N, C-alpha and C positions, 0 to 999 in steps of 0.2 A: 968304374963299378960294373962294367959289363961282364967281367969274369968272376965276380964274387959269388960264392956259393954258401949255402947253409952248411954248418958242420954236423948238425943233428937233424934227423928227419922227423920233426915234430911241428905241428901246426895247430893254431887255435880254431875254435868252433864258430867263429864269427860269421863265416860265409854260409854255414849249413842251415841256419834257421833264424827265426825271429822270436823276440821275447813277448810279442803281442798276446799270444795265447796264454802264456804263463801269467802275464799281468791281468788278463781277464779273469782267470781262475781265482787268483788271489783276491782281486777286488770283489768278486762275487761272494767269496767266503767272508770277507770283512763286512760287506753290506748285510749279509744274512745274520752275522753275529750282532751287528748294531741293531737290527730290527728285533731280534730275539731279546736283547737286553732292554730295549725301550718298551717292549710289550710286557715284560715281567716286572720291571722296576722303572716306571716312567718318571719318577722324581729324581732319579740319579742323573747327575750332570756329566760325569766322566764317561766317555766312550772308550772302548778298547783301542790300543795303539795299533797302527797298521803293521808294525814289525812283528806283532804277535801272530799274525796270520800269513805273513809272506816271508820268504827267505831268498834274498838275492843271490845267495851262493848255490841254491838248488835249482836255478833256472836252466833250461836246456842249452843255453848259449855259453854257459860257464865251462871252463876247463880247456884241455888240449888233448890232441890225439896223435898217436904215432901213425906214420904212413910208410908205404914201401917206396924207397927212394929210387929203385930201379924202374918201377912202373910210372911214377909221376916225376919226371925230370924237371918239368916246369915249376913245380913247387919247391924244388931245391934252389932255384935262383932267388936272389934277394931283390 
């Protein structure tokens, strides 16, 4: 496998960032919505679902990017 190479110059975003900040933002929005709902209607038992305020497909780690294969030869290795 020492000579195997990628055929396309595309790479994922997993190395570039963390999802910690995105999760903090989404959880703050969710907690704020829960507090607002409990202050206005404290007899209501159902709280909003977390998926209403978060989008796992919209986080910064999601997706792939193209790169220049001539500049980054090490990324072309498998």
